[in-house]
N, C-alpha and C positions, 0 to 999 in steps of 0.2 A: 504494499499499500504505500502511495507517494504521499509525502507531507507537503503541505502548501507552504512555500516560502513566504515569510512575513514581508510586508511592505517596507521598502527602503526608507531611509531617514528623509530624503528630499521629497519623496512622494507623500509621506505623512505630513510633512510641513505644508505642502501644497494643498492637501485635502483640508487640513485645519485652517489654513489661511484663506482659502477661497470658498469653502463651504460653511465653516462655522461663523466667520465674521459677518457675512451679509445677513444671516438669519438673525444673529443677535442685534445688529444695528436696526434691522427692520422691526423686530419686537420691541426694541427700546423706543424707537420713534413713534410707533403706534401707541405704546403705553403712554409716552409723554403727551401725544396728541390728544389721547382720551382723557388724560388727567387735567391738562391745561387748556385744551381747546384750540390750540394752534400749533402749527408745525414749526420745526426749527428751520433756519435758513439752509440752503443747499450747501453752503460752505461748512456749516457745522456737521451736517450728515455725512459729507465726504470726509471731513477730519476724523469724525468717529469711525467711519469705515476703514480708513487708513490705519488708524490706531489699533482697532480690533484685528485687522489683517496681520499687522506686525506681531501682536501678541499671540494670535492664533498660529502664525508660522513658527514662532519661538516654542510654543507648546508642542507643535508637531515635531520640532527637533529634539526636544527634551524627552518626550514620553516613550520613544522606542528604547532609550537607555534604561528607563525604569522597567520596561518589559524584559530586557536582557537580564536585569538583576533579579528577576523573580525566582529563578531556579538556584541561586547561589545561597551560601550560608550567611551572607551578610545581611539578608533581609530578616527582620525580626518576625517571628511567628507568635501571634497572640493566642493564648489559651481560650477555651470556651468561656470561662468565667469572665476573663478580661473583655471579651467581645460583648457579652451581655451587659456588663457594666458600662462599657463605652456606648452602647446603643441606648441604654437607659439615660445616661448623662446627656446625650445629644437630643433625645426626645424632650427631656426636661428643659434644656436650652431653647428648643423650638417652642414649647409651650410658654416659656417666660417671654420670648419675643413676641409671640402672638398676643399674650396678655398685655404687654407693654403698648403694643399697637393699638389694641382695643381701648385701653384706658385713655390713651392720648386722643383717640377720636371722640370719646364721650365727653 
């Protein structure tokens, strides 16, 4: 059985830069439009797009290195108890954030 070769670093950077960035900028622009009632200027949208494309490309360059570390001994393995505790702490943090937003709205 042949194994599929993982995508290269540059193809990963292109995918993250060209696919992730426009979607995030579109969602943010639509959210701001819904919230404020007006659209940002074209220069602001293009600046956001360029910034998110650079950040996406950098993420695409970095993520394959973490994928390569996955099988080595340098990656810390959490026990099941630590995973449950981490999950509960994250859910409590989420609830606290939602409560804070709800209190601020009222």
